[in-house]
C-alpha positions in Angstrom: 15.8 61.4 13.1 17.3 58.2 11.6 16.2 57.4 8.1 14.9 53.9 7.6 16.4 52.1 4.7 14.1 50.1 2.5 15.4 46.7 1.3 15.8 46.5 -2.5 17.7 48.0 -5.4 18.0 51.7 -6.3 20.2 53.9 -8.6 20.5 57.5 -7.5 23.1 60.2 -8.2 25.4 57.8 -10.0 25.2 55.2 -7.2 23.8 51.7 -7.2 22.3 51.0 -3.8 21.7 47.4 -2.7 20.0 47.2 0.7 19.1 44.1 2.8 17.9 43.8 6.4 21.6 43.2 7.4 23.7 45.6 5.3 23.8 48.4 2.7 26.1 48.4 -0.3 26.8 51.5 -2.4 28.5 51.0 -5.8 29.4 54.2 -7.7 29.3 53.8 -11.4 31.7 55.3 -14.0 33.9 57.2 -13.7 34.3 57.0 -9.9 34.0 53.2 -9.5 33.9 53.0 -5.8 32.3 50.2 -3.7 31.6 50.5 0.0 29.3 48.7 2.4 28.2 48.8 6.0 25.9 47.0 8.4 22.5 48.6 8.6 23.0 49.3 12.3 26.5 50.6 11.9 27.7 54.1 10.8 31.1 53.0 9.5 31.7 52.1 5.9 34.3 49.8 4.4 35.6 49.2 0.9 34.8 45.9 -0.8 35.1 44.3 -4.2 31.8 43.3 -5.8 31.8 39.7 -7.0 28.3 39.4 -8.5 27.5 40.3 -12.0 26.9 43.9 -12.7 26.4 44.0 -16.5 24.6 41.7 -18.9 24.3 41.8 -22.7 21.1 43.6 -23.8 20.2 40.5 -25.8 19.9 38.4 -22.5 16.4 37.4 -21.7 16.7 37.6 -18.0 18.4 39.9 -15.5 17.9 37.6 -12.5 21.6 36.9 -12.3 22.5 40.5 -11.9 23.7 41.4 -8.4 23.2 39.3 -5.3 20.2 37.0 -5.2 19.4 37.3 -1.5 17.8 40.8 -1.7 14.1 40.7 -0.7 12.7 43.9 -2.1 9.5 45.6 -0.8 8.7 47.1 -4.2 5.4 46.2 -5.9 7.5 44.8 -8.8 10.9 43.7 -7.4 12.2 42.5 -10.8 11.4 45.8 -12.4 13.0 47.7 -9.6 16.2 45.5 -10.0 16.1 45.9 -13.8 15.8 49.7 -13.5 18.7 50.1 -11.1 21.1 48.0 -13.2 19.9 49.7 -16.4 20.9 53.1 -15.1 24.2 51.7 -13.7 24.9 50.3 -17.1 24.1 53.5 -19.0 26.6 55.4 -16.9 29.4 53.3 -18.3 30.9 54.1 -21.8 29.3 51.7 -24.3 32.7 50.5 -25.6 33.8 49.5 -22.1 30.4 47.8 -21.4 30.8 45.8 -24.6 34.2 44.4 -23.5 33.0 43.5 -19.9 29.4 42.4 -20.1 30.0 38.9 -21.4 32.0 37.8 -18.3 29.7 36.0 -15.9 31.2 37.3 -12.6 33.9 39.5 -11.1 33.3 42.3 -13.6 34.4 44.9 -11.1 38.1 44.5 -11.5 37.6 44.4 -15.3 35.9 47.8 -15.1 38.6 49.1 -12.8 41.4 48.0 -15.2 39.6 49.7 -18.1 39.2 52.9 -16.1 43.0 53.0 -15.3 44.0 52.0 -18.9 41.2 52.3 -21.5 43.0 50.2 -24.1 42.7 47.2 -21.7 39.3 46.8 -23.3 41.0 45.7 -26.5 42.8 42.9 -24.6 39.4 41.8 -23.1 38.0 41.5 -26.6 41.0 39.8 -28.2 41.9 37.4 -25.4 39.1 37.4 -22.7 40.8 34.8 -20.5 44.2 36.5 -20.5 42.6 39.9 -19.9 40.6 38.5 -17.0 43.6 37.0 -15.5 45.6 40.2 -15.7 42.8 42.2 -14.2 42.7 39.8 -11.3 46.4 39.7 -10.9 46.1 39.6 -7.1 44.4 36.2 -7.3 47.4 34.7 -9.1 50.2 36.8 -7.5 48.9 37.5 -4.0 52.2 39.0 -2.8 52.4 41.6 -5.5 52.0 45.1 -4.0 49.3 47.2 -5.5 48.0 44.5 -7.8 45.8 46.8 -9.9 48.6 49.2 -10.6 50.8 46.3 -11.6 47.9 44.9 -13.8 47.8 48.2 -15.6 51.4 47.9 -16.5 51.2 44.2 -17.4 48.2 44.8 -19.7 50.5 46.9 -21.9 52.9 44.0 -22.5 52.9 41.5 -25.4 50.4 38.7 -24.7 53.1 36.0 -24.4 54.8 38.2 -21.7 51.5 38.6 -19.8 51.2 34.8 -19.5 53.9 34.4 -16.9 52.1 36.8 -14.5 49.1 34.6 -14.4 50.8 31.2 -14.1 51.2 30.1 -17.7 54.1 29.3 -20.0 55.3 32.4 -21.8 54.7 31.0 -25.3 52.5 32.0 -28.3 50.9 28.6 -28.2 49.4 29.3 -24.8 48.4 32.8 -25.8 46.5 31.2 -28.6 44.9 28.5 -26.3 43.7 31.1 -23.8 42.2 33.1 -26.7 39.9 30.1 -27.5 38.2 30.4 -24.1 35.0 32.6 -24.4 34.5 35.3 -21.8 31.4 33.4 -20.5 33.5 30.5 -19.4 36.3 32.4 -17.6 36.6 32.2 -13.9 39.6 32.6 -11.5 39.3 28.9 -10.5 39.4 27.6 -14.0 42.4 29.7 -14.9 44.2 28.5 -11.8 43.4 24.9 -12.6 44.5 25.2 -16.2 47.7 27.0 -15.2 48.6 24.2 -12.8 48.7 21.6 -15.7 49.9 24.0 -18.5 53.4 22.6 -18.4 52.2 19.1 -19.2 52.9 18.5 -22.9 49.8 16.3 -23.4 47.6 19.1 -22.1 49.1 21.6 -24.5 48.7 19.1 -27.4 45.1 18.4 -26.5 44.1 22.0 -26.4 46.1 23.5 -29.3 44.1 21.4 -31.8 40.7 22.5 -30.6 38.8 25.3 -32.2 37.3 26.4 -28.8 37.8 25.6 -25.2 34.8 25.7 -22.8 34.7 25.3 -19.0 34.0 21.6 -19.1 37.0 21.0 -21.4 39.2 22.8 -18.9 37.8 20.7 -16.1 38.6 17.5 -18.0 42.2 18.3 -18.9 42.9 19.8 -15.5 42.4 16.5 -13.6 44.6 13.5 -14.2 41.8 11.1 -13.2 40.2 11.7 -16.6 43.3 11.2 -18.7 42.7 7.5 -19.5 39.0 8.0 -20.3 39.0 11.0 -22.7 40.0 10.4 -26.3 40.9 13.3 -28.6 37.7 12.8 -30.5 35.6 12.8 -27.4 37.3 16.0 -26.2 36.6 17.6 -29.6 32.9 16.7 -29.5 32.6 18.2 -26.0 34.4 21.4 -27.1 32.3 21.9 -30.2 28.9 20.9 -29.0 26.3 23.5 -30.0 23.9 22.4 -27.2 25.3 23.9 -24.0 23.9 21.0 -21.9 26.0 18.4 -23.8 29.5 19.3 -22.3 28.0 19.4 -18.8 26.3 16.1 -19.2 29.4 14.5 -20.6 31.5 15.7 -17.7 29.1 14.2 -15.2 28.9 10.9 -17.0 32.7 10.6 -17.0 32.8 11.6 -13.3 30.1 9.0 -12.6 32.1 6.3 -14.4 35.1 7.0 -12.2 33.1 7.0 -9.0 31.3 3.8 -9.8 34.5 2.2 -11.0 35.9 2.6 -7.5 33.3 0.2 -6.2 33.0 -2.3 -9.1 35.2 -5.3 -9.2 36.7 -4.7 -12.6 36.6 -1.0 -13.6 37.1 -0.4 -17.3 39.8 2.3 -17.9 39.7 2.1 -21.7 39.6 5.4 -23.6 36.1 6.4 -24.8 36.1 7.4 -28.4 33.0 9.7 -28.7 29.8 10.9 -26.9 27.7 7.9 -28.2 30.2 5.5 -26.7 30.3 7.4 -23.5 26.5 7.1 -23.1 26.6 3.4 -23.8 29.5 2.8 -21.4 27.6 4.7 -18.7 24.4 2.7 -19.2 26.4 -0.5 -18.8 28.3 0.5 -15.8 25.3 2.1 -14.1 23.3 -1.2 -14.4 26.2 -3.1 -12.9 26.5 -0.6 -10.1 22.8 -0.6 -9.2 22.9 -4.4 -9.0 25.9 -4.1 -6.6 24.0 -1.8 -4.4 20.9 -4.0 -4.4 23.1 -7.0 -3.5 24.6 -5.2 -0.6 21.1 -3.8 0.4 22.8 -0.5 0.9 20.9 2.3 2.6 23.8 4.4 3.7 23.2 8.0 4.8 24.5 10.6 2.4 26.2 13.9 3.6 23.8 16.5 5.0 22.1 18.6 2.3 23.8 21.9 1.8 20.4 23.7 1.6 17.2 22.9 3.5 14.4 21.5 1.5 10.7 22.5 1.2 7.5 20.5 0.8 8.1 20.8 -3.0 11.9 20.4 -3.1 13.0 17.4 -1.0 16.6 16.4 -0.4 17.5 12.8 -1.0 19.5 11.7 2.1 19.9 8.0 1.5 21.7 6.1 -1.3 18.5 4.0 -1.6 16.6 7.3 -2.2 18.8 7.9 -5.3 18.1 4.4 -6.6 14.3 4.9 -6.2 14.5 8.3 -7.8 16.4 6.9 -10.8 13.8 4.2 -11.3 10.8 6.5 -10.9 12.2 9.2 -13.2 14.0 6.8 -15.6 17.4 8.6 -15.2 20.9 7.6 -14.0 20.7 9.5 -10.7 20.7 6.1 -8.9 24.5 5.9 -9.4 25.2 9.4 -8.0 25.9 8.4 -4.4 29.7 8.6 -5.0 29.3 12.0 -6.6 27.4 13.3 -3.5 29.8 11.7 -1.1 32.7 13.3 -2.9 31.1 16.7 -2.2 30.6 17.6 -5.9 26.9 18.4 -5.4 23.6 17.2 -4.0 20.3 15.7 -5.4 16.8 16.9 -4.6 13.4 15.5 -5.6 11.1 18.2 -7.1 7.4 17.6 -6.7 5.9 20.9 -8.0 5.2 22.7 -10.3 6.3 19.5 -12.1 7.8 16.2 -11.0 11.6 16.5 -11.7 15.0 15.6 -10.4 17.4 18.4 -9.4 21.1 18.3 -8.9 22.9 21.4 -7.5 26.5 22.4 -7.5 28.5 25.3 -6.0 29.3 28.0 -8.5 32.4 30.2 -8.9 30.8 32.9 -6.7 30.2 30.5 -3.8 26.5 30.2 -4.4 24.6 26.9 -5.0 23.1 26.8 -8.5 21.2 24.4 -10.8 23.4 21.7 -12.3 20.7 19.7 -13.9 16.9 19.9 -13.6 15.1 17.2 -15.6 11.7 15.6 -15.9 11.3 11.9 -16.3 13.4 10.4 -19.1 15.7 13.5 -18.9 13.1 15.7 -20.6 13.4 19.5 -20.1 11.2 21.2 -17.5 8.8 24.1 -18.1 10.1 27.6 -17.5 7.8 27.8 -14.4 9.6 24.9 -12.8 13.0 26.4 -13.5 11.8 29.7 -12.0 10.4 28.0 -8.9 13.7 26.2 -8.3 15.8 29.3 -8.9 13.6 31.3 -6.5 14.3 28.7 -3.8 18.1 28.9 -4.5 18.1 32.7 -4.5 17.1 32.6 -0.8 20.5 31.2 0.0 22.6 33.3 -2.4 25.8 34.6 -0.8 27.0 36.8 -3.7 28.8 40.0 -2.9 
């Protein structure tokens, strides 16, 4: 008699089981570290590399981001079921290994695999998270290297400056020091690739070596030449050292907005922006001019199709005019975002409940759409219930692992 698999999360006999209506994934914890999956109607298993987060610091207030988000459990308390499964998975791993890996936001599997093959690799992950992450994912930077994990084990024993060449960076102590400034939470394959592509530019090295820290938004700014004329050293420093995590993200989108609007305005202003206050002022001025331009043209162009279907409470804005009306109603700058949407950077939704808010979503490093900004009128922060409602909607379309 065929046993019916119940959708949800379970940890049993050292294995984390993740079951959906379509497939079953079995992830063996330490020390075996094996991951296999199969379709629910199939008897054949295949190996796979988990991409979703498997570990979180114990101080984290939520465990929603652990594992794939598209699992609809039948348990009475699905969140507790998920918590319990990942709790036991975590406890099977040596604490010193967990400590070195848990801060990374995704692709932790290869980090665990590297530490299993060479335990001292955990020291590299602590001392230089970005470099250690790059070495562990050597196959992403050197796709033609045979047996990338075995090679990564050998590379992890080299001096840091010698490791750099394997992941696409100049083999200098300056770049070893720059990568050491990137916190584990900000490290992704895509960001390391982007930074490696511009690492030979002297101005990029000069910009980064004087910063005390380098976050993901700083990497995005120095990796694209289109921002070069706008970003001053002082502005880059303020973005790097902001204590409020929302500030760098907002600054990036304001700069991106300026460039998109500048393509339509008759006399775009390419002058370098000295600090965050000047950036906000410049954006207000250019946004006002841009909205006037749209009104003169009576533009009501159709935007690209929304990446995710809306609901009665979360409504996609499909016309440029919708963005203008949303900006006026909510007293924000979303009216100027049509270029951002057309360029494929993200999409805008109108949130009607639990609170009236404006939502922008972007695709994350794991391929899933996530919250970029969620703001009430006048850019005020929403209540936790509103964030949870939007996140629950997004989780339905998660494609992790």
